[in-house]
PDB file of N, CA, C and O in Angstrom:
ATOM      1  N   MET A   1      57.219 103.139 114.377  1.00  0.00           N
ATOM      2  CA  MET A   1      56.563 102.032 115.099  1.00  0.00           C
ATOM      3  C   MET A   1      56.979 100.629 114.656  1.00  0.00           C
ATOM      4  O   MET A   1      57.103  99.704 115.458  1.00  0.00           O
ATOM      5  N   TRP A   2      57.187 100.515 113.350  1.00  0.00           N
ATOM      6  CA  TRP A   2      57.565  99.199 112.810  1.00  0.00           C
ATOM      7  C   TRP A   2      58.918  98.823 113.324  1.00  0.00           C
ATOM      8  O   TRP A   2      59.238  97.665 113.591  1.00  0.00           O
ATOM      9  N   SER A   3      59.707  99.885 113.451  1.00  0.00           N
ATOM     10  CA  SER A   3      61.120  99.524 113.900  1.00  0.00           C
ATOM     11  C   SER A   3      61.136  99.024 115.397  1.00  0.00           C
ATOM     12  O   SER A   3      61.925  98.147 115.747  1.00  0.00           O
ATOM     13  N   LEU A   4      60.300  99.569 116.213  1.00  0.00           N
ATOM     14  CA  LEU A   4      60.086  99.048 117.618  1.00  0.00           C
ATOM     15  C   LEU A   4      59.567  97.625 117.600  1.00  0.00           C
ATOM     16  O   LEU A   4      60.046  96.791 118.368  1.00  0.00           O
ATOM     17  N   LEU A   5      58.604  97.326 116.747  1.00  0.00           N
ATOM     18  CA  LEU A   5      58.227  95.928 116.641  1.00  0.00           C
ATOM     19  C   LEU A   5      59.197  94.915 116.174  1.00  0.00           C
ATOM     20  O   LEU A   5      59.226  93.772 116.629  1.00  0.00           O
ATOM     21  N   PHE A   6      60.051  95.391 115.185  1.00  0.00           N
ATOM     22  CA  PHE A   6      61.177  94.562 114.799  1.00  0.00           C
ATOM     23  C   PHE A   6      62.121  94.253 115.906  1.00  0.00           C
ATOM     24  O   PHE A   6      62.559  93.116 116.079  1.00  0.00           O
ATOM     25  N   LYS A   7      62.463  95.374 116.730  1.00  0.00           N
ATOM     26  CA  LYS A   7      63.399  95.242 117.769  1.00  0.00           C
ATOM     27  C   LYS A   7      62.915  94.338 118.830  1.00  0.00           C
ATOM     28  O   LYS A   7      63.666  93.506 119.339  1.00  0.00           O
ATOM     29  N   LEU A   8      61.595  94.487 119.203  1.00  0.00           N
ATOM     30  CA  LEU A   8      60.926  93.642 120.231  1.00  0.00           C
ATOM     31  C   LEU A   8      60.821  92.208 119.853  1.00  0.00           C
ATOM     32  O   LEU A   8      60.900  91.320 120.702  1.00  0.00           O
ATOM     33  N   SER A   9      60.641  91.968 118.572  1.00  0.00           N
ATOM     34  CA  SER A   9      60.441  90.574 118.184  1.00  0.00           C
ATOM     35  C   SER A   9      61.717  89.782 117.955  1.00  0.00           C
ATOM     36  O   SER A   9      61.773  88.589 118.255  1.00  0.00           O
ATOM     37  N   GLY A  10      62.765  90.456 117.413  1.00  0.00           N
ATOM     38  CA  GLY A  10      63.977  89.824 117.010  1.00  0.00           C
ATOM     39  C   GLY A  10      65.153  90.777 117.009  1.00  0.00           C
ATOM     40  O   GLY A  10      66.031  90.690 116.150  1.00  0.00           O
ATOM     41  N   GLY A  11      65.171  91.652 117.935  1.00  0.00           N
ATOM     42  CA  GLY A  11      66.341  92.672 117.987  1.00  0.00           C
ATOM     43  C   GLY A  11      67.606  91.991 118.318  1.00  0.00           C
ATOM     44  O   GLY A  11      67.650  90.999 119.047  1.00  0.00           O
ATOM     45  N   VAL A  12      68.709  92.582 117.730  1.00  0.00           N
ATOM     46  CA  VAL A  12      70.084  92.104 117.918  1.00  0.00           C
ATOM     47  C   VAL A  12      70.867  93.332 118.547  1.00  0.00           C
ATOM     48  O   VAL A  12      70.457  94.489 118.452  1.00  0.00           O
ATOM     49  N   LEU A  13      71.954  92.990 119.153  1.00  0.00           N
ATOM     50  CA  LEU A  13      72.954  94.018 119.685  1.00  0.00           C
ATOM     51  C   LEU A  13      74.098  94.004 118.733  1.00  0.00           C
ATOM     52  O   LEU A  13      74.670  92.964 118.409  1.00  0.00           O
ATOM     53  N   LYS A  14      74.429  95.232 118.276  1.00  0.00           N
ATOM     54  CA  LYS A  14      75.614  95.364 117.415  1.00  0.00           C
ATOM     55  C   LYS A  14      76.817  95.777 118.281  1.00  0.00           C
ATOM     56  O   LYS A  14      76.787  96.805 118.956  1.00  0.00           O
ATOM     57  N   ILE A  15      77.881  94.945 118.244  1.00  0.00           N
ATOM     58  CA  ILE A  15      79.031  95.162 119.067  1.00  0.00           C
ATOM     59  C   ILE A  15      80.278  95.426 118.173  1.00  0.00           C
ATOM     60  O   ILE A  15      80.637  94.564 117.372  1.00  0.00           O
ATOM     61  N   SER A  16      80.905  96.544 118.293  1.00  0.00           N
ATOM     62  CA  SER A  16      82.098  96.956 117.598  1.00  0.00           C
ATOM     63  C   SER A  16      83.289  96.454 118.375  1.00  0.00           C
ATOM     64  O   SER A  16      83.521  96.912 119.494  1.00  0.00           O
ATOM     65  N   THR A  17      84.082  95.495 117.803  1.00  0.00           N
ATOM     66  CA  THR A  17      85.303  94.996 118.515  1.00  0.00           C
ATOM     67  C   THR A  17      86.409  95.319 117.692  1.00  0.00           C
ATOM     68  O   THR A  17      86.244  95.850 116.594  1.00  0.00           O
ATOM     69  N   ALA A  18      87.608  95.013 118.179  1.00  0.00           N
ATOM     70  CA  ALA A  18      88.816  95.149 117.474  1.00  0.00           C
ATOM     71  C   ALA A  18      88.944  94.191 116.210  1.00  0.00           C
ATOM     72  O   ALA A  18      89.702  94.420 115.267  1.00  0.00           O
ATOM     73  N   ASP A  19      88.140  93.135 116.309  1.00  0.00           N
ATOM     74  CA  ASP A  19      88.154  92.168 115.192  1.00  0.00           C
ATOM     75  C   ASP A  19      87.090  92.597 114.144  1.00  0.00           C
ATOM     76  O   ASP A  19      87.071  92.050 113.041  1.00  0.00           O
ATOM     77  N   GLY A  20      86.186  93.589 114.485  1.00  0.00           N
ATOM     78  CA  GLY A  20      85.080  93.940 113.470  1.00  0.00           C
ATOM     79  C   GLY A  20      83.830  93.911 114.205  1.00  0.00           C
ATOM     80  O   GLY A  20      83.788  93.708 115.418  1.00  0.00           O
ATOM     81  N   VAL A  21      82.766  94.122 113.445  1.00  0.00           N
ATOM     82  CA  VAL A  21      81.380  94.285 113.898  1.00  0.00           C
ATOM     83  C   VAL A  21      80.865  92.877 114.178  1.00  0.00           C
ATOM     84  O   VAL A  21      81.156  91.947 113.426  1.00  0.00           O
ATOM     85  N   ARG A  22      80.063  92.709 115.312  1.00  0.00           N
ATOM     86  CA  ARG A  22      79.436  91.462 115.610  1.00  0.00           C
ATOM     87  C   ARG A  22      78.004  91.772 115.897  1.00  0.00           C
ATOM     88  O   ARG A  22      77.690  92.816 116.469  1.00  0.00           O
ATOM     89  N   TYR A  23      77.113  90.865 115.501  1.00  0.00           N
ATOM     90  CA  TYR A  23      75.654  91.065 115.755  1.00  0.00           C
ATOM     91  C   TYR A  23      75.233  89.883 116.729  1.00  0.00           C
ATOM     92  O   TYR A  23      75.416  88.715 116.386  1.00  0.00           O
ATOM     93  N   VAL A  24      74.719  90.182 117.834  1.00  0.00           N
ATOM     94  CA  VAL A  24      74.347  89.234 118.769  1.00  0.00           C
ATOM     95  C   VAL A  24      72.861  89.034 118.913  1.00  0.00           C
ATOM     96  O   VAL A  24      72.131  89.993 119.162  1.00  0.00           O
ATOM     97  N   ALA A  25      72.397  87.816 118.763  1.00  0.00           N
ATOM     98  CA  ALA A  25      70.973  87.508 118.968  1.00  0.00           C
ATOM     99  C   ALA A  25      70.660  87.517 120.481  1.00  0.00           C
ATOM    100  O   ALA A  25      71.471  87.055 121.284  1.00  0.00           O
ATOM    101  N   LEU A  26      69.523  88.027 120.851  1.00  0.00           N
ATOM    102  CA  LEU A  26      69.160  88.253 122.214  1.00  0.00           C
ATOM    103  C   LEU A  26      67.929  87.467 122.544  1.00  0.00           C
ATOM    104  O   LEU A  26      67.162  87.115 121.648  1.00  0.00           O
ATOM    105  N   ASP A  27      67.709  87.171 123.853  1.00  0.00           N
ATOM    106  CA  ASP A  27      66.448  86.639 124.205  1.00  0.00           C
ATOM    107  C   ASP A  27      65.582  87.813 124.600  1.00  0.00           C
ATOM    108  O   ASP A  27      66.053  88.950 124.607  1.00  0.00           O
ATOM    109  N   ARG A  28      64.250  87.549 124.950  1.00  0.00           N
ATOM    110  CA  ARG A  28      63.265  88.697 125.152  1.00  0.00           C
ATOM    111  C   ARG A  28      63.601  89.497 126.280  1.00  0.00           C
ATOM    112  O   ARG A  28      63.383  90.704 126.181  1.00  0.00           O
ATOM    113  N   LEU A  29      64.128  89.018 127.414  1.00  0.00           N
ATOM    114  CA  LEU A  29      64.398  89.874 128.564  1.00  0.00           C
ATOM    115  C   LEU A  29      65.580  90.803 128.155  1.00  0.00           C
ATOM    116  O   LEU A  29      65.546  92.005 128.419  1.00  0.00           O
ATOM    117  N   GLU A  30      66.627  90.223 127.502  1.00  0.00           N
ATOM    118  CA  GLU A  30      67.776  91.047 127.117  1.00  0.00           C
ATOM    119  C   GLU A  30      67.341  92.071 126.150  1.00  0.00           C
ATOM    120  O   GLU A  30      67.837  93.191 126.269  1.00  0.00           O
ATOM    121  N   ARG A  31      66.448  91.841 125.167  1.00  0.00           N
ATOM    122  CA  ARG A  31      65.908  92.886 124.275  1.00  0.00           C
ATOM    123  C   ARG A  31      65.270  93.972 125.023  1.00  0.00           C
ATOM    124  O   ARG A  31      65.515  95.152 124.773  1.00  0.00           O
ATOM    125  N   LEU A  32      64.439  93.586 125.957  1.00  0.00           N
ATOM    126  CA  LEU A  32      63.733  94.667 126.785  1.00  0.00           C
ATOM    127  C   LEU A  32      64.741  95.603 127.569  1.00  0.00           C
ATOM    128  O   LEU A  32      64.660  96.831 127.596  1.00  0.00           O
ATOM    129  N   ARG A  33      65.643  94.884 128.162  1.00  0.00           N
ATOM    130  CA  ARG A  33      66.658  95.625 128.992  1.00  0.00           C
ATOM    131  C   ARG A  33      67.454  96.585 128.086  1.00  0.00           C
ATOM    132  O   ARG A  33      67.659  97.747 128.436  1.00  0.00           O
ATOM    133  N   LEU A  34      67.906  96.080 126.902  1.00  0.00           N
ATOM    134  CA  LEU A  34      68.755  96.875 126.101  1.00  0.00           C
ATOM    135  C   LEU A  34      67.929  97.980 125.366  1.00  0.00           C
ATOM    136  O   LEU A  34      68.464  99.048 125.066  1.00  0.00           O
ATOM    137  N   LEU A  35      66.663  97.724 125.087  1.00  0.00           N
ATOM    138  CA  LEU A  35      65.743  98.780 124.487  1.00  0.00           C
ATOM    139  C   LEU A  35      65.721  99.980 125.503  1.00  0.00           C
ATOM    140  O   LEU A  35      65.780 101.154 125.137  1.00  0.00           O
ATOM    141  N   TRP A  36      65.631  99.583 126.801  1.00  0.00           N
ATOM    142  CA  TRP A  36      65.607 100.653 127.730  1.00  0.00           C
ATOM    143  C   TRP A  36      66.928 101.457 127.890  1.00  0.00           C
ATOM    144  O   TRP A  36      66.925 102.673 128.079  1.00  0.00           O
ATOM    145  N   THR A  37      68.075 100.692 127.803  1.00  0.00           N
ATOM    146  CA  THR A  37      69.397 101.294 127.901  1.00  0.00           C
ATOM    147  C   THR A  37      69.616 102.136 126.698  1.00  0.00           C
ATOM    148  O   THR A  37      70.219 103.196 126.868  1.00  0.00           O
ATOM    149  N   PHE A  38      69.202 101.806 125.473  1.00  0.00           N
ATOM    150  CA  PHE A  38      69.485 102.599 124.351  1.00  0.00           C
ATOM    151  C   PHE A  38      68.345 103.474 123.927  1.00  0.00           C
ATOM    152  O   PHE A  38      68.301 103.897 122.772  1.00  0.00           O
ATOM    153  N   ARG A  39      67.419 103.764 124.807  1.00  0.00           N
ATOM    154  CA  ARG A  39      66.193 104.493 124.465  1.00  0.00           C
ATOM    155  C   ARG A  39      66.509 105.866 123.864  1.00  0.00           C
ATOM    156  O   ARG A  39      65.763 106.329 123.001  1.00  0.00           O
ATOM    157  N   HIS A  40      67.580 106.526 124.287  1.00  0.00           N
ATOM    158  CA  HIS A  40      67.948 107.835 123.743  1.00  0.00           C
ATOM    159  C   HIS A  40      69.135 107.926 122.840  1.00  0.00           C
ATOM    160  O   HIS A  40      69.483 108.974 122.297  1.00  0.00           O
ATOM    161  N   PHE A  41      69.765 106.724 122.702  1.00  0.00           N
ATOM    162  CA  PHE A  41      71.070 106.613 121.987  1.00  0.00           C
ATOM    163  C   PHE A  41      71.051 105.526 121.013  1.00  0.00           C
ATOM    164  O   PHE A  41      70.408 104.497 121.220  1.00  0.00           O
ATOM    165  N   ARG A  42      71.748 105.728 119.939  1.00  0.00           N
ATOM    166  CA  ARG A  42      71.971 104.649 118.966  1.00  0.00           C
ATOM    167  C   ARG A  42      73.254 103.911 119.215  1.00  0.00           C
ATOM    168  O   ARG A  42      73.332 102.707 118.972  1.00  0.00           O
ATOM    169  N   VAL A  43      74.345 104.657 119.734  1.00  0.00           N
ATOM    170  CA  VAL A  43      75.616 104.058 119.982  1.00  0.00           C
ATOM    171  C   VAL A  43      76.113 104.511 121.358  1.00  0.00           C
ATOM    172  O   VAL A  43      76.022 105.689 121.703  1.00  0.00           O
ATOM    173  N   LEU A  44      76.621 103.593 122.113  1.00  0.00           N
ATOM    174  CA  LEU A  44      77.167 103.896 123.480  1.00  0.00           C
ATOM    175  C   LEU A  44      78.580 103.328 123.565  1.00  0.00           C
ATOM    176  O   LEU A  44      78.827 102.215 123.102  1.00  0.00           O
ATOM    177  N   PRO A  45      79.457 104.038 124.119  1.00  0.00           N
ATOM    178  CA  PRO A  45      80.801 103.467 124.396  1.00  0.00           C
ATOM    179  C   PRO A  45      80.835 102.477 125.494  1.00  0.00           C
ATOM    180  O   PRO A  45      80.048 102.512 126.440  1.00  0.00           O
ATOM    181  N   ALA A  46      81.783 101.578 125.342  1.00  0.00           N
ATOM    182  CA  ALA A  46      81.863 100.418 126.255  1.00  0.00           C
ATOM    183  C   ALA A  46      81.958 100.924 127.723  1.00  0.00           C
ATOM    184  O   ALA A  46      81.526 100.215 128.632  1.00  0.00           O
ATOM    185  N   GLU A  47      82.489 102.080 127.959  1.00  0.00           N
ATOM    186  CA  GLU A  47      82.670 102.609 129.332  1.00  0.00           C
ATOM    187  C   GLU A  47      81.346 102.811 130.000  1.00  0.00           C
ATOM    188  O   GLU A  47      81.320 102.898 131.227  1.00  0.00           O
ATOM    189  N   VAL A  48      80.271 102.891 129.317  1.00  0.00           N
ATOM    190  CA  VAL A  48      78.922 103.089 129.864  1.00  0.00           C
ATOM    191  C   VAL A  48      78.413 101.834 130.595  1.00  0.00           C
ATOM    192  O   VAL A  48      77.535 101.861 131.457  1.00  0.00           O
ATOM    193  N   PHE A  49      79.074 100.692 130.150  1.00  0.00           N
ATOM    194  CA  PHE A  49      78.646  99.364 130.718  1.00  0.00           C
ATOM    195  C   PHE A  49      79.667  98.774 131.597  1.00  0.00           C
ATOM    196  O   PHE A  49      80.041  97.629 131.343  1.00  0.00           O
ATOM    197  N   PRO A  50      80.202  99.453 132.671  1.00  0.00           N
ATOM    198  CA  PRO A  50      81.242  98.867 133.464  1.00  0.00           C
ATOM    199  C   PRO A  50      80.800  97.632 134.298  1.00  0.00           C
ATOM    200  O   PRO A  50      81.561  96.677 134.454  1.00  0.00           O
ATOM    201  N   GLY A  51      79.624  97.671 134.799  1.00  0.00           N
ATOM    202  CA  GLY A  51      79.102  96.458 135.489  1.00  0.00           C
ATOM    203  C   GLY A  51      78.590  95.442 134.579  1.00  0.00           C
ATOM    204  O   GLY A  51      78.409  94.304 135.013  1.00  0.00           O
ATOM    205  N   GLN A  52      78.320  95.744 133.289  1.00  0.00           N
ATOM    206  CA  GLN A  52      77.805  94.809 132.405  1.00  0.00           C
ATOM    207  C   GLN A  52      78.832  94.175 131.390  1.00  0.00           C
ATOM    208  O   GLN A  52      78.482  93.339 130.558  1.00  0.00           O
ATOM    209  N   MET A  53      80.039  94.603 131.510  1.00  0.00           N
ATOM    210  CA  MET A  53      81.098  94.068 130.487  1.00  0.00           C
ATOM    211  C   MET A  53      81.178  92.548 130.528  1.00  0.00           C
ATOM    212  O   MET A  53      81.317  91.908 129.486  1.00  0.00           O
ATOM    213  N   ALA A  54      81.093  91.985 131.677  1.00  0.00           N
ATOM    214  CA  ALA A  54      81.118  90.530 131.694  1.00  0.00           C
ATOM    215  C   ALA A  54      79.950  89.968 130.994  1.00  0.00           C
ATOM    216  O   ALA A  54      80.077  88.912 130.373  1.00  0.00           O
ATOM    217  N   HIS A  55      78.823  90.586 131.042  1.00  0.00           N
ATOM    218  CA  HIS A  55      77.674  90.091 130.395  1.00  0.00           C
ATOM    219  C   HIS A  55      77.783  90.251 128.901  1.00  0.00           C
ATOM    220  O   HIS A  55      77.350  89.380 128.147  1.00  0.00           O
ATOM    221  N   ILE A  56      78.359  91.361 128.461  1.00  0.00           N
ATOM    222  CA  ILE A  56      78.582  91.599 127.054  1.00  0.00           C
ATOM    223  C   ILE A  56      79.534  90.614 126.464  1.00  0.00           C
ATOM    224  O   ILE A  56      79.353  90.120 125.351  1.00  0.00           O
ATOM    225  N   GLU A  57      80.582  90.332 127.254  1.00  0.00           N
ATOM    226  CA  GLU A  57      81.595  89.296 126.845  1.00  0.00           C
ATOM    227  C   GLU A  57      80.924  87.867 126.678  1.00  0.00           C
ATOM    228  O   GLU A  57      81.243  87.093 125.775  1.00  0.00           O
ATOM    229  N   ARG A  58      79.975  87.599 127.627  1.00  0.00           N
ATOM    230  CA  ARG A  58      79.304  86.293 127.460  1.00  0.00           C
ATOM    231  C   ARG A  58      78.430  86.298 126.316  1.00  0.00           C
ATOM    232  O   ARG A  58      78.227  85.236 125.728  1.00  0.00           O
ATOM    233  N   LEU A  59      77.837  87.466 125.896  1.00  0.00           N
ATOM    234  CA  LEU A  59      77.049  87.490 124.653  1.00  0.00           C
ATOM    235  C   LEU A  59      77.889  87.222 123.441  1.00  0.00           C
ATOM    236  O   LEU A  59      77.480  86.532 122.508  1.00  0.00           O
ATOM    237  N   LEU A  60      79.125  87.809 123.477  1.00  0.00           N
ATOM    238  CA  LEU A  60      80.008  87.581 122.419  1.00  0.00           C
ATOM    239  C   LEU A  60      80.504  86.073 122.264  1.00  0.00           C
ATOM    240  O   LEU A  60      80.887  85.594 121.197  1.00  0.00           O
ATOM    241  N   ALA A  61      80.447  85.455 123.370  1.00  0.00           N
ATOM    242  CA  ALA A  61      80.944  84.015 123.411  1.00  0.00           C
ATOM    243  C   ALA A  61      79.870  83.052 122.927  1.00  0.00           C
ATOM    244  O   ALA A  61      80.150  81.874 122.706  1.00  0.00           O
ATOM    245  N   ARG A  62      78.596  83.557 122.752  1.00  0.00           N
ATOM    246  CA  ARG A  62      77.571  82.651 122.308  1.00  0.00           C
ATOM    247  C   ARG A  62      77.692  82.242 120.876  1.00  0.00           C
ATOM    248  O   ARG A  62      78.385  82.876 120.080  1.00  0.00           O
ATOM    249  N   GLU A  63      76.998  81.155 120.553  1.00  0.00           N
ATOM    250  CA  GLU A  63      76.967  80.677 119.206  1.00  0.00           C
ATOM    251  C   GLU A  63      76.099  81.612 118.313  1.00  0.00           C
ATOM    252  O   GLU A  63      76.201  81.496 117.092  1.00  0.00           O
ATOM    253  N   ARG A  64      75.303  82.474 118.817  1.00  0.00           N
ATOM    254  CA  ARG A  64      74.347  83.217 118.079  1.00  0.00           C
ATOM    255  C   ARG A  64      75.080  84.535 117.754  1.00  0.00           C
ATOM    256  O   ARG A  64      74.474  85.568 118.040  1.00  0.00           O
ATOM    257  N   VAL A  65      76.194  84.629 117.245  1.00  0.00           N
ATOM    258  CA  VAL A  65      76.939  85.738 116.899  1.00  0.00           C
ATOM    259  C   VAL A  65      77.296  85.676 115.469  1.00  0.00           C
ATOM    260  O   VAL A  65      77.813  84.669 114.985  1.00  0.00           O
ATOM    261  N   TRP A  66      76.998  86.857 114.709  1.00  0.00           N
ATOM    262  CA  TRP A  66      77.343  86.914 113.342  1.00  0.00           C
ATOM    263  C   TRP A  66      78.382  88.037 113.141  1.00  0.00           C
ATOM    264  O   TRP A  66      78.207  89.145 113.647  1.00  0.00           O
ATOM    265  N   GLY A  67      79.445  87.743 112.412  1.00  0.00           N
ATOM    266  CA  GLY A  67      80.601  88.735 112.290  1.00  0.00           C
ATOM    267  C   GLY A  67      80.635  89.344 110.966  1.00  0.00           C
ATOM    268  O   GLY A  67      81.673  89.890 110.592  1.00  0.00           O
ATOM    269  N   PHE A  68      79.560  89.305 110.190  1.00  0.00           N
ATOM    270  CA  PHE A  68      79.555  89.883 108.809  1.00  0.00           C
ATOM    271  C   PHE A  68      78.488  90.930 108.770  1.00  0.00           C
ATOM    272  O   PHE A  68      77.572  90.972 109.592  1.00  0.00           O
ATOM    273  N   HIS A  69      78.642  91.782 107.775  1.00  0.00           N
ATOM    274  CA  HIS A  69      77.604  92.915 107.637  1.00  0.00           C
ATOM    275  C   HIS A  69      76.432  92.346 106.908  1.00  0.00           C
ATOM    276  O   HIS A  69      76.603  91.813 105.811  1.00  0.00           O
ATOM    277  N   LEU A  70      75.252  92.428 107.454  1.00  0.00           N
ATOM    278  CA  LEU A  70      74.028  91.976 106.969  1.00  0.00           C
ATOM    279  C   LEU A  70      73.184  93.330 106.527  1.00  0.00           C
ATOM    280  O   LEU A  70      72.928  94.214 107.344  1.00  0.00           O
ATOM    281  N   LYS A  71      72.820  93.383 105.268  1.00  0.00           N
ATOM    282  CA  LYS A  71      72.094  94.536 104.830  1.00  0.00           C
ATOM    283  C   LYS A  71      70.749  94.651 105.486  1.00  0.00           C
ATOM    284  O   LYS A  71      70.345  95.748 105.874  1.00  0.00           O
ATOM    285  N   ASP A  72      70.032  93.535 105.624  1.00  0.00           N
ATOM    286  CA  ASP A  72      68.709  93.537 106.102  1.00  0.00           C
ATOM    287  C   ASP A  72      68.535  93.450 107.715  1.00  0.00           C
ATOM    288  O   ASP A  72      67.430  93.275 108.230  1.00  0.00           O
ATOM    289  N   ILE A  73      69.654  93.580 108.409  1.00  0.00           N
ATOM    290  CA  ILE A  73      69.583  93.421 109.784  1.00  0.00           C
ATOM    291  C   ILE A  73      69.425  94.737 110.506  1.00  0.00           C
ATOM    292  O   ILE A  73      68.990  94.741 111.657  1.00  0.00           O
ATOM    293  N   GLU A  74      69.776  95.919 109.852  1.00  0.00           N
ATOM    294  CA  GLU A  74      69.733  97.211 110.463  1.00  0.00           C
ATOM    295  C   GLU A  74      68.401  97.542 111.231  1.00  0.00           C
ATOM    296  O   GLU A  74      68.442  98.128 112.312  1.00  0.00           O
ATOM    297  N   PRO A  75      67.226  97.156 110.652  1.00  0.00           N
ATOM    298  CA  PRO A  75      66.010  97.547 111.415  1.00  0.00           C
ATOM    299  C   PRO A  75      65.901  96.817 112.737  1.00  0.00           C
ATOM    300  O   PRO A  75      65.187  97.232 113.650  1.00  0.00           O
ATOM    301  N   TYR A  76      66.641  95.700 112.811  1.00  0.00           N
ATOM    302  CA  TYR A  76      66.640  94.904 114.169  1.00  0.00           C
ATOM    303  C   TYR A  76      67.638  95.357 115.131  1.00  0.00           C
ATOM    304  O   TYR A  76      67.584  94.906 116.275  1.00  0.00           O
ATOM    305  N   VAL A  77      68.592  96.241 114.788  1.00  0.00           N
ATOM    306  CA  VAL A  77      69.670  96.647 115.630  1.00  0.00           C
ATOM    307  C   VAL A  77      69.058  97.476 116.745  1.00  0.00           C
ATOM    308  O   VAL A  77      68.530  98.556 116.478  1.00  0.00           O
ATOM    309  N   ILE A  78      69.110  97.007 117.988  1.00  0.00           N
ATOM    310  CA  ILE A  78      68.673  97.811 119.166  1.00  0.00           C
ATOM    311  C   ILE A  78      69.629  98.965 119.454  1.00  0.00           C
ATOM    312  O   ILE A  78      69.211 100.076 119.779  1.00  0.00           O
ATOM    313  N   GLY A  79      70.921  98.671 119.325  1.00  0.00           N
ATOM    314  CA  GLY A  79      71.887  99.732 119.693  1.00  0.00           C
ATOM    315  C   GLY A  79      73.288  99.076 119.367  1.00  0.00           C
ATOM    316  O   GLY A  79      73.416  97.897 119.036  1.00  0.00           O
ATOM    317  N   THR A  80      74.305  99.967 119.499  1.00  0.00           N
ATOM    318  CA  THR A  80      75.616  99.535 119.240  1.00  0.00           C
ATOM    319  C   THR A  80      76.571  99.881 120.359  1.00  0.00           C
ATOM    320  O   THR A  80      76.685 101.036 120.769  1.00  0.00           O
ATOM    321  N   VAL A  81      77.279  98.829 120.863  1.00  0.00           N
ATOM    322  CA  VAL A  81      78.258  99.062 121.831  1.00  0.00           C
ATOM    323  C   VAL A  81      79.603  99.273 121.046  1.00  0.00           C
ATOM    324  O   VAL A  81      79.997  98.456 120.214  1.00  0.00           O
ATOM    325  N   ASP A  82      80.271 100.406 121.360  1.00  0.00           N
ATOM    326  CA  ASP A  82      81.389 100.796 120.535  1.00  0.00           C
ATOM    327  C   ASP A  82      82.707 100.562 121.279  1.00  0.00           C
ATOM    328  O   ASP A  82      82.846 100.845 122.469  1.00  0.00           O
ATOM    329  N   ALA A  83      83.645 100.041 120.528  1.00  0.00           N
ATOM    330  CA  ALA A  83      85.056  99.862 120.987  1.00  0.00           C
ATOM    331  C   ALA A  83      85.240  98.958 122.159  1.00  0.00           C
ATOM    332  O   ALA A  83      85.813  99.389 123.160  1.00  0.00           O
ATOM    333  N   ILE A  84      84.815  97.788 122.108  1.00  0.00           N
ATOM    334  CA  ILE A  84      85.054  96.773 123.097  1.00  0.00           C
ATOM    335  C   ILE A  84      86.545  96.501 123.067  1.00  0.00           C
ATOM    336  O   ILE A  84      87.055  96.140 122.006  1.00  0.00           O
ATOM    337  N   PRO A  85      87.296  96.654 124.186  1.00  0.00           N
ATOM    338  CA  PRO A  85      88.723  96.363 124.121  1.00  0.00           C
ATOM    339  C   PRO A  85      88.958  94.852 123.943  1.00  0.00           C
ATOM    340  O   PRO A  85      88.225  94.041 124.508  1.00  0.00           O
ATOM    341  N   GLN A  86      90.022  94.462 123.125  1.00  0.00           N
ATOM    342  CA  GLN A  86      90.432  93.078 122.922  1.00  0.00           C
ATOM    343  C   GLN A  86      90.957  92.511 124.105  1.00  0.00           C
ATOM    344  O   GLN A  86      91.791  93.116 124.779  1.00  0.00           O
ATOM    345  N   ARG A  87      90.475  91.253 124.440  1.00  0.00           N
ATOM    346  CA  ARG A  87      91.034  90.503 125.556  1.00  0.00           C
ATOM    347  C   ARG A  87      92.128  89.611 125.051  1.00  0.00           C
ATOM    348  O   ARG A  87      92.033  88.988 123.993  1.00  0.00           O
ATOM    349  N   PRO A  88      93.238  89.570 125.896  1.00  0.00           N
ATOM    350  CA  PRO A  88      94.407  88.692 125.433  1.00  0.00           C
ATOM    351  C   PRO A  88      94.097  87.192 125.442  1.00  0.00           C
ATOM    352  O   PRO A  88      94.955  86.382 125.091  1.00  0.00           O
TER     353      PRO A  88
END
């Protein structure tokens, strides 16, 4: 239950890229949408998000992205998008 509260209040999306792992801060609507998407899974491949790839790339372009491993952030991770292809 606490995990769900952490994710609702300040959940982040973990994105695995060719450059490493990124953590993206989300607004409330994005958190709700992604909680629903990841409700049965912890990790989803990028192919699951064909219509949302542009949105995920916009998330990566935000200033609210951290590219280092944070020990205390795992309870806030809503889910992981795995293997985003590198854009030229």
